[in-house]
Every structure is written in C-alpha cells, then in structure tokens.
C-alpha positions as CSV (number, residue, x, y, z in Angstrom):
1,M,-115.6,-45.1,-86.3
2,S,-119.0,-43.5,-85.8
3,E,-121.4,-42.5,-88.5
4,T,-122.6,-39.0,-89.1
5,L,-126.3,-38.5,-90.1
6,L,-127.4,-36.0,-92.7
7,D,-131.1,-35.6,-93.1
8,V,-132.0,-33.9,-96.5
9,K,-135.5,-35.3,-96.8
10,G,-137.7,-33.0,-98.8
11,M,-134.9,-31.4,-100.7
12,H,-134.6,-31.8,-104.4
13,C,-131.4,-32.6,-106.3
14,P,-128.8,-31.3,-106.5
15,L,-129.2,-30.1,-102.9
16,P,-128.8,-33.5,-101.2
17,V,-125.5,-34.1,-103.0
18,L,-124.2,-30.5,-102.4
19,R,-125.0,-30.8,-98.6
20,A,-123.3,-34.3,-98.5
21,N,-120.3,-32.9,-100.3
22,R,-120.0,-30.0,-97.7
23,A,-120.3,-32.5,-94.8
24,L,-117.7,-34.9,-96.3
25,R,-115.2,-32.1,-96.7
26,T,-115.1,-31.7,-92.9
27,M,-114.8,-35.4,-92.2
28,A,-111.7,-37.5,-91.6
29,A,-110.7,-40.1,-94.2
30,G,-112.6,-43.3,-93.6
31,A,-115.4,-41.7,-91.7
32,K,-119.0,-42.6,-92.7
33,L,-121.8,-40.4,-93.6
34,R,-125.4,-41.6,-93.8
35,V,-127.7,-39.5,-95.9
36,L,-131.5,-39.7,-95.7
37,A,-133.2,-38.3,-98.8
38,T,-136.6,-38.5,-100.5
39,D,-135.9,-37.3,-104.0
40,R,-135.6,-40.4,-106.2
41,A,-133.1,-38.6,-108.5
42,A,-130.6,-38.8,-105.6
43,I,-129.9,-42.4,-106.4
44,G,-128.1,-41.6,-109.7
45,E,-126.8,-38.4,-108.3
46,F,-125.0,-40.1,-105.4
47,Q,-123.7,-42.9,-107.6
48,S,-122.1,-40.3,-110.0
49,F,-120.9,-38.1,-107.2
50,C,-119.1,-40.9,-105.4
51,H,-117.6,-42.2,-108.6
52,E,-116.3,-38.8,-109.6
53,S,-115.2,-37.6,-106.2
54,G,-113.4,-40.8,-104.9
55,H,-115.7,-41.3,-101.9
56,A,-117.1,-44.9,-101.5
57,L,-120.8,-45.5,-101.7
58,L,-121.0,-48.4,-99.3
59,A,-124.8,-48.9,-99.2
60,C,-128.0,-47.6,-100.8
61,G,-131.5,-48.6,-99.7
62,E,-135.0,-47.5,-99.3
63,E,-137.5,-47.9,-96.5
64,A,-141.0,-46.3,-96.4
65,G,-140.1,-43.9,-99.2
66,V,-136.9,-42.7,-97.6
67,L,-133.7,-43.3,-99.4
68,S,-130.6,-44.1,-97.3
69,F,-127.0,-43.7,-98.6
70,V,-123.9,-44.7,-96.6
71,I,-120.7,-43.0,-97.9
72,R,-117.2,-43.5,-96.7
73,A,-115.0,-40.3,-97.0
74,R,-112.0,-40.7,-99.2
75,G,-108.5,-40.5,-98.0
76,R,-106.8,-37.1,-98.4
C-alpha cells in the first residue's frame, strides 16, 4: 500500500494533528500517512492523538529540524 504525504511544516499545534486527522478520515484501513512538521510540540500531540484515536504511530524521527511521523490508519 502506498504512503500519503502531508506537509504541515511551519504550522503550530494543534493544526498538524487536526490536518492529519482530516486526512486519515478519508483513508482506507491500513493505509499509511507520513506527516512532516516543524513544531516540536507535535511529538507529544501525535503520540496522544494516535493512542486516543486508535491509529498506529509506526515511526517518529527528525532530520534537519523536520519531524516525520508515519501513521497507519485504524480499521473501521
């Protein structure tokens, strides 16, 4: 299954999580969403969001100040 990219660099929380939530609602179960963000608060926000929503946070990393989150959409 392919991966959808969501670039929310420059946005401040909670906008990255809100945009990711909107994207995930349109995705099939098991589809992957990669989110690129720059707000460091997004780390905790995405961890909490995935825990509460049932989506799986597969990976979280940082390169050159850009945070990357890979989320697998939950089953419906």
